[in-house]
ZAVOVO-424742 format. One line per field, with one value per atom (N, C-alpha, C, O, CB): residue number from 0; atom name; x, z, y. Coordinates in Angstrom, 1 decimal. Atoms other than C-alpha are relative to their C-alpha. Glycine has a CB too. Layout:
<rs>
seq = [NUM:...] .
atom = [CA:...] .
c1 = [X:...] .
c3 = [Z:...] .
c2 = [Y:...] .
</rs>
This chain:
<rs>
seq = [0:0:0:0:0:1:1:1:1:1:2:2:2:2:2:3:3:3:3:3:4:4:4:4:4:5:5:5:5:5:6:6:6:6:6:7:7:7:7:7:8:8:8:8:8:9:9:9:9:9:10:10:10:10:10:11:11:11:11:11:12:12:12:12:12:13:13:13:13:13:14:14:14:14:14:15:15:15:15:15:16:16:16:16:16:17:17:17:17:17:18:18:18:18:18:19:19:19:19:19:20:20:20:20:20:21:21:21:21:21:22:22:22:22:22:23:23:23:23:23:24:24:24:24:24:25:25:25:25:25:26:26:26:26:26:27:27:27:27:27:28:28:28:28:28:29:29:29:29:29:30:30:30:30:30:31:31:31:31:31:32:32:32:32:32:33:33:33:33:33:34:34:34:34:34:35:35:35:35:35:36:36:36:36:36:37:37:37:37:37:38:38:38:38:38:39:39:39:39:39:40:40:40:40:40:41:41:41:41:41:42:42:42:42:42:43:43:43:43:43:44:44:44:44:44:45:45:45:45:45:46:46:46:46:46:47:47:47:47:47:48:48:48:48:48:49:49:49:49:49:50:50:50:50:50:51:51:51:51:51:52:52:52:52:52:53:53:53:53:53:54:54:54:54:54:55:55:55:55:55:56:56:56:56:56:57:57:57:57:57:58:58:58:58:58:59:59:59:59:59:60:60:60:60:60:61:61:61:61:61:62:62:62:62:62:63:63:63:63:63:64:64:64:64:64:65:65:65:65:65:66:66:66:66:66:67:67:67:67:67:68:68:68:68:68:69:69:69:69:69:70:70:70:70:70:71:71:71:71:71:72:72:72:72:72:73:73:73:73:73:74:74:74:74:74:75:75:75:75:75:76:76:76:76:76:77:77:77:77:77:78:78:78:78:78:79:79:79:79:79:80:80:80:80:80:81:81:81:81:81:82:82:82:82:82:83:83:83:83:83:84:84:84:84:84:85:85:85:85:85:86:86:86:86:86:87:87:87:87:87:88:88:88:88:88:89:89:89:89:89:90:90:90:90:90:91:91:91:91:91:92:92:92:92:92:93:93:93:93:93] .
atom = [N:CA:C:O:CB:N:CA:C:O:CB:N:CA:C:O:CB:N:CA:C:O:CB:N:CA:C:O:CB:N:CA:C:O:CB:N:CA:C:O:CB:N:CA:C:O:CB:N:CA:C:O:CB:N:CA:C:O:CB:N:CA:C:O:CB:N:CA:C:O:CB:N:CA:C:O:CB:N:CA:C:O:CB:N:CA:C:O:CB:N:CA:C:O:CB:N:CA:C:O:CB:N:CA:C:O:CB:N:CA:C:O:CB:N:CA:C:O:CB:N:CA:C:O:CB:N:CA:C:O:CB:N:CA:C:O:CB:N:CA:C:O:CB:N:CA:C:O:CB:N:CA:C:O:CB:N:CA:C:O:CB:N:CA:C:O:CB:N:CA:C:O:CB:N:CA:C:O:CB:N:CA:C:O:CB:N:CA:C:O:CB:N:CA:C:O:CB:N:CA:C:O:CB:N:CA:C:O:CB:N:CA:C:O:CB:N:CA:C:O:CB:N:CA:C:O:CB:N:CA:C:O:CB:N:CA:C:O:CB:N:CA:C:O:CB:N:CA:C:O:CB:N:CA:C:O:CB:N:CA:C:O:CB:N:CA:C:O:CB:N:CA:C:O:CB:N:CA:C:O:CB:N:CA:C:O:CB:N:CA:C:O:CB:N:CA:C:O:CB:N:CA:C:O:CB:N:CA:C:O:CB:N:CA:C:O:CB:N:CA:C:O:CB:N:CA:C:O:CB:N:CA:C:O:CB:N:CA:C:O:CB:N:CA:C:O:CB:N:CA:C:O:CB:N:CA:C:O:CB:N:CA:C:O:CB:N:CA:C:O:CB:N:CA:C:O:CB:N:CA:C:O:CB:N:CA:C:O:CB:N:CA:C:O:CB:N:CA:C:O:CB:N:CA:C:O:CB:N:CA:C:O:CB:N:CA:C:O:CB:N:CA:C:O:CB:N:CA:C:O:CB:N:CA:C:O:CB:N:CA:C:O:CB:N:CA:C:O:CB:N:CA:C:O:CB:N:CA:C:O:CB:N:CA:C:O:CB:N:CA:C:O:CB:N:CA:C:O:CB:N:CA:C:O:CB:N:CA:C:O:CB:N:CA:C:O:CB:N:CA:C:O:CB:N:CA:C:O:CB:N:CA:C:O:CB:N:CA:C:O:CB:N:CA:C:O:CB:N:CA:C:O:CB:N:CA:C:O:CB:N:CA:C:O:CB:N:CA:C:O:CB:N:CA:C:O:CB:N:CA:C:O:CB] .
c1 = [-1.3:-18.3:-0.6:-1.1:1.5:0.1:-18.8:1.3:2.0:-0.7:-1.2:-15.9:-0.4:-1.0:0.9:0.4:-16.3:1.2:2.2:-0.6:-1.0:-14.2:-0.4:0.5:0.6:0.6:-16.5:-1.1:-1.6:-0.3:1.1:-19.2:-1.4:-2.2:-0.2:1.2:-21.9:0.0:-1.1:0.0:0.0:-20.8:-0.6:-0.9:1.5:0.4:-21.9:-1.4:-1.7:0.2:1.5:-25.6:-0.1:-1.2:-0.7:0.1:-24.8:0.2:-0.1:1.1:-0.4:-23.8:-1.4:-1.9:1.4:1.1:-27.0:-0.1:-1.2:-0.5:0.1:-26.2:0.4:1.5:1.0:-0.1:-26.7:1.1:1.7:-1.4:-1.2:-24.3:1.4:2.3:0.0:-1.3:-21.4:0.1:1.2:0.1:0.2:-22.5:0.5:1.4:-1.4:-0.3:-22.1:1.5:2.3:-1.1:-1.4:-18.9:1.0:2.0:0.2:-0.9:-17.3:-0.1:1.0:-0.4:0.0:-18.6:0.7:1.3:-1.5:-1.0:-17.1:1.4:2.2:-0.3:-1.4:-13.8:0.4:1.4:0.4:-0.4:-13.8:0.2:1.1:-1.1:-0.1:-14.7:1.3:2.0:-1.3:-1.2:-11.9:1.3:2.2:0.1:-1.3:-9.2:0.0:1.1:0.0:0.0:-10.4:0.4:1.1:-1.3:-0.4:-10.0:1.4:2.2:-0.9:-1.4:-6.7:1.0:2.1:0.1:-1.0:-5.2:-0.4:0.2:0.0:0.4:-7.1:-0.4:0.1:1.2:0.4:-8.7:-1.6:-2.2:0.5:1.5:-12.4:-0.6:-1.9:-0.4:0.6:-12.7:1.2:2.4:-0.7:-1.0:-10.9:1.0:2.1:-0.8:-0.7:-9.5:1.6:2.3:-0.4:-1.5:-6.0:0.6:1.8:0.5:-0.7:-5.5:-0.5:0.3:-0.6:0.2:-7.4:-1.5:-2.3:0.4:1.4:-10.8:-0.5:0.4:-0.2:0.5:-13.1:-0.6:-1.3:-1.0:0.6:-14.1:-0.8:-0.4:1.1:0.9:-17.1:-0.5:-1.3:-1.1:0.2:-17.4:-1.3:-1.6:1.0:1.2:-20.5:0.5:1.7:-0.9:-0.5:-20.2:0.5:1.5:-1.0:-0.4:-20.0:1.3:1.8:-1.1:-1.2:-17.0:1.1:2.1:0.0:-1.2:-14.8:1.2:2.2:-0.3:-1.1:-12.5:0.9:2.1:-0.5:-0.6:-11.7:0.7:1.3:-1.0:-0.7:-10.4:1.5:1.8:-0.8:-1.5:-6.5:0.7:1.6:0.7:-0.6:-5.5:1.6:2.2:-0.4:-1.5:-1.8:0.5:1.7:0.5:-0.6:-1.6:-0.3:0.1:-0.5:0.5:-3.1:1.1:1.9:-1.1:-0.8:-1.1:-0.4:0.4:-0.3:0.7:-3.5:-1.3:-2.0:0.1:1.4:-6.7:-0.7:0.0:-0.1:0.7:-9.2:-1.6:-2.2:0.3:1.5:-12.8:-0.6:-0.3:-0.4:0.7:-15.0:-1.4:-2.2:0.1:1.3:-18.2:-0.8:-0.3:0.2:1.0:-21.1:-1.3:-2.0:-0.1:1.2:-24.1:0.1:1.0:-1.2:0.1:-25.2:0.7:0.5:-1.4:-0.6:-23.1:1.5:2.0:-0.3:-1.3:-19.5:0.7:0.2:0.4:-0.7:-17.1:1.5:2.1:-0.3:-1.5:-13.6:0.3:-0.3:0.6:-0.4:-11.7:1.6:2.3:-0.5:-1.3:-8.2:0.3:-0.5:0.4:-0.5:-6.1:1.3:2.2:0.2:-0.9:-4.0:0.7:0.0:-0.6:-0.7:-1.2:0.3:1.1:1.0:-0.3:-0.9:1.3:2.2:-1.1:-1.4:1.9:0.0:-1.0:0.3:-0.3:3.1:-1.3:-1.5:1.2:1.1:-0.1:-1.3:-2.2:0.2:1.3:-2.8:-0.1:0.8:-0.1:0.3:-4.5:-1.4:-2.3:0.3:1.3:-7.5:-0.6:0.0:-0.3:0.6:-9.8:-1.0:-2.0:-0.6:0.8:-11.4:-1.0:-0.4:0.8:0.9:-14.6:-0.7:-1.2:-0.9:0.8:-16.3:-0.9:-0.5:1.0:0.8:-19.3:0.2:0.4:-1.6:0.0:-19.1:-1.3:-2.0:1.1:1.3:-22.0:0.5:1.3:-0.9:-0.2:-22.0:-1.1:-1.0:0.1] .
c3 = [-0.6:-67.1:1.4:2.3:0.1:-1.3:-64.3:0.6:-0.2:-0.2:-0.6:-62.0:1.1:2.0:0.5:-1.0:-60.1:0.8:0.2:-0.7:-1.0:-57.1:1.0:1.8:0.7:-0.9:-55.1:-0.7:-1.7:1.2:0.6:-55.7:0.1:-0.8:0.9:-0.1:-54.6:-1.2:-1.6:1.5:1.2:-57.6:-1.2:-2.3:-0.3:1.3:-60.0:-0.4:-1.5:0.2:0.1:-59.6:-1.1:-1.6:1.5:0.9:-61.8:-1.4:-2.3:0.3:1.6:-65.0:-0.3:0.4:-0.2:0.4:-66.9:-0.8:-0.8:-0.6:0.8:-69.2:0.9:1.4:-1.2:-1.1:-67.2:-0.4:0.5:0.3:0.4:-69.2:0.4:0.9:-1.5:-0.5:-68.7:1.5:2.0:-0.5:-1.5:-65.0:0.6:1.4:0.4:-0.5:-64.4:-0.5:0.3:-0.6:0.4:-66.4:0.9:1.3:-1.3:-0.9:-64.3:1.3:1.9:0.0:-1.4:-61.0:0.2:1.2:0.5:0.0:-61.8:0.1:0.8:-1.3:0.2:-62.8:1.3:1.9:-1.2:-1.0:-59.9:1.5:2.3:0.1:-1.2:-57.2:-0.3:0.7:0.2:0.1:-58.7:0.3:0.9:-1.5:-0.3:-58.5:1.5:2.1:-0.8:-1.5:-54.8:0.7:1.7:0.6:-0.8:-53.9:-0.3:0.7:-0.5:0.3:-55.7:0.8:1.1:-1.4:-0.7:-54.0:1.5:2.3:-0.8:-1.4:-50.7:0.6:1.6:0.8:-0.4:-50.5:0.0:-0.6:-1.0:-0.1:-49.6:-0.9:-0.9:1.4:1.0:-52.3:-1.0:-0.8:0.6:1.2:-55.4:0.2:-0.4:-1.4:-0.3:-54.0:-0.1:-0.6:1.5:0.0:-53.5:-1.2:-1.4:1.2:1.2:-56.7:-1.4:-2.4:0.1:1.4:-59.4:-0.1:0.9:-1.1:0.2:-60.8:-1.3:-2.2:0.3:1.3:-63.8:-0.4:0.4:0.0:0.7:-65.9:-1.1:-1.9:-0.5:1.0:-68.0:-0.6:0.0:0.6:0.9:-70.7:-0.8:-1.0:-0.8:0.8:-72.7:-1.4:-1.5:0.3:1.3:-76.4:-0.6:-1.3:-0.9:0.4:-77.1:0.7:0.3:0.2:-0.5:-74.9:-0.4:0.4:1.3:0.5:-77.1:-0.2:0.0:-1.3:0.2:-77.8:1.5:1.5:-0.6:-1.4:-73.9:0.3:1.4:1.0:-0.2:-74.3:-0.5:-1.7:-0.8:0.3:-74.1:-0.7:-0.1:1.3:0.5:-76.5:0.1:0.1:-1.3:0.1:-76.5:1.4:1.6:-0.7:-1.2:-72.8:0.6:1.7:0.8:-0.4:-72.6:-0.1:-1.0:-0.8:0.0:-71.7:-1.4:-2.2:1.5:1.2:-74.3:-0.2:0.8:0.2:0.4:-76.0:-0.7:-1.4:-0.9:0.6:-77.1:-0.2:0.5:0.9:0.1:-78.4:1.0:1.1:-1.6:-0.8:-75.8:-0.3:0.0:1.2:0.4:-76.9:1.1:1.7:-1.0:-1.0:-74.4:-0.6:-0.7:1.1:0.7:-76.2:-1.3:-2.1:1.0:1.2:-78.8:0.1:-0.8:-0.5:-0.3:-77.3:-0.3:0.0:1.5:0.1:-78.2:0.5:0.3:-1.3:-0.6:-76.3:-0.2:-0.3:1.2:-0.1:-76.4:1.4:2.2:-0.8:-1.3:-73.6:0.1:-0.7:0.6:-0.1:-72.4:1.5:2.4:-0.8:-1.4:-69.3:0.0:-0.7:0.9:-0.1:-68.2:1.3:2.3:0.0:-1.1:-65.7:0.6:0.0:-0.3:-0.7:-63.2:0.7:0.5:1.0:-0.7:-61.1:0.3:-0.1:1.4:-0.2:-59.9:0.6:0.3:0.9:-0.7:-57.8:-0.3:0.4:1.5:0.4:-59.5:-1.5:-2.2:0.7:1.4:-62.8:-0.2:0.6:-0.7:0.2:-64.5:-1.3:-2.3:-0.1:1.1:-66.8:-0.5:0.2:0.4:0.7:-69.3:-1.0:-1.9:-0.7:0.9:-71.1:-0.7:-0.1:0.6:0.7:-73.9:-1.0:-1.6:-0.7:1.0:-75.9:-1.3:-1.5:0.4:1.5:-79.7:-0.6:-0.3:-0.8:0.7:-81.8:-1.6:-2.0:0.4:1.5:-85.5:-0.8:-2.1:-0.3] .
c2 = [0.9:3.0:-0.5:0.3:1.0:0.8:0.6:-0.4:-1.0:-1.0:0.4:-0.1:-1.0:-0.6:1.1:1.1:-3.4:-0.4:-0.9:-1.2:0.4:-3.9:-1.0:-1.5:1.2:0.9:-6.1:-0.7:-0.3:0.6:0.7:-8.7:0.9:0.7:-1.4:-0.8:-6.2:1.0:1.4:0.8:-0.8:-4.0:-0.7:-0.1:0.4:0.7:-6.7:0.3:0.2:-1.4:-0.2:-5.8:1.3:1.5:0.3:-1.2:-2.6:-0.4:0.4:1.1:0.4:-4.6:-0.7:-1.6:-1.2:0.4:-5.0:-1.4:-2.1:1.1:1.1:-7.7:-1.3:-1.5:0.3:1.0:-10.9:-1.0:-1.7:-0.6:1.0:-13.1:0.5:-0.2:-0.3:-0.7:-10.5:0.0:-0.1:1.4:-0.1:-10.3:-1.2:-1.2:0.3:1.3:-14.0:-0.3:-0.8:-1.2:0.1:-14.1:0.7:0.1:0.4:-0.8:-11.4:-0.7:-1.0:1.6:0.5:-12.8:-1.3:-1.6:0.0:1.4:-16.3:0.2:-0.4:-1.0:-0.2:-14.8:0.7:0.3:0.9:-0.7:-12.4:-0.9:-0.8:1.1:0.9:-15.2:-0.9:-1.2:-0.8:0.9:-17.6:1.0:0.5:-0.7:-0.8:-14.6:0.2:0.2:1.4:-0.2:-13.9:-1.2:-1.1:0.5:1.3:-17.5:-0.2:-0.5:-1.4:0.3:-17.8:0.9:0.5:0.1:-0.8:-14.8:0.2:1.0:1.4:0.1:-15.4:1.4:1.9:-0.5:-1.4:-11.9:0.0:-0.9:1.1:-0.1:-10.9:0.9:1.0:0.2:-0.8:-8.3:0.3:-0.2:1.4:-0.2:-7.1:1.1:1.1:0.3:-1.3:-3.8:-0.2:0.5:0.4:0.1:-5.2:-0.6:-0.6:-0.7:0.9:-7.4:0.8:0.7:-1.7:-0.6:-5.4:0.3:0.3:-1.0:-0.4:-4.5:-0.4:-0.7:1.4:0.1:-5.0:1.3:1.9:-1.1:-1.2:-2.0:-0.5:-1.2:1.0:0.4:-2.3:1.3:2.1:-0.8:-1.0:0.3:-0.1:-1.3:0.2:0.0:1.3:-0.1:0.2:1.3:0.2:0.7:1.4:1.4:-0.6:-1.3:4.4:0.5:1.6:0.9:-0.4:4.6:-0.8:-1.0:0.0:0.7:2.3:0.8:0.2:-0.5:-0.7:5.2:0.2:0.7:1.4:0.1:4.9:-1.3:-1.4:0.3:1.3:1.3:0.2:0.5:-1.2:-0.2:1.7:-1.2:-1.7:0.3:1.1:-0.9:-0.2:-1.3:0.0:0.0:0.1:-0.2:-0.3:1.3:0.2:-0.3:-1.4:-1.7:1.0:1.2:-3.8:-1.0:-0.9:-0.5:1.2:-7.0:-0.9:-1.4:-0.9:0.7:-8.7:0.4:0.8:-1.5:-0.2:-8.2:-1.2:-1.9:1.2:1.1:-10.7:0.3:1.0:-1.4:0.0:-11.1:-1.0:-2.2:-0.4:0.9:-12.4:-0.2:0.7:0.5:0.4:-14.2:-0.4:-1.3:-1.1:0.4:-14.6:-0.1:0.9:0.8:0.0:-16.0:0.8:0.6:0.5:-0.6:-13.6:1.3:2.2:0.2:-1.3:-10.7:-0.2:-1.3:0.6:-0.1:-9.8:1.2:2.3:-0.2:-0.9:-8.0:0.1:-0.9:-0.2:-0.1:-6.7:0.1:0.7:1.3:0.2:-7.6:0.0:-0.7:-1.3:-0.1:-6.7:0.1:0.3:1.0:-0.3:-6.6:0.8:0.6:-1.4:-1.0:-3.8:-0.3:-0.3:1.3:0.1:-4.4:1.2:1.9:-0.6:-1.2:-1.6:-0.1:0.8:0.4:0.4:-3.1:-1.5:-2.2:0.9:1.4:-6.5:-0.7:-1.9:-0.1:0.7:-7.2:0.6:0.3:0.1:-0.7:-5.1:0.1:0.4:1.5:0.0:-5.4:0.3:0.1:-1.2:-0.2:-4.2:-0.7:-0.6:1.3:0.6:-6.2:0.9:1.3:-1.4:-0.9:-3.9:-0.6:-1.2:0.9:0.5:-4.9:1.0:1.9:-0.8:-0.9:-3.0:-0.9:-1.8:0.9:0.8:-4.3:0.4:1.6:0.1:-0.4:-4.3:-0.2:-1.2:-0.9:0.0:-3.5:0.1:0.8:1.4:0.2:-4.6:0.8:0.7:-1.5] .
</rs>
């Protein structure tokens, strides 16, 4: 599991397409909420495929399939409180 709370944390994500997707989303959120890091508004949690059972589907605001080139991920957003949320992403292996 990788927890991303800053742009520096992105380097730990090995999938380049996923890293770019999360970076673009994080930058947009930081600009929208006028913050310099994600600590105050949320985080991205990237699970390994074998951590699928750690994906809390019942706690998600929504769940979707995220396709990035040849990779497919399960993506959901869990709202912790009014000003903090977690984007949780898990690769799917067929």
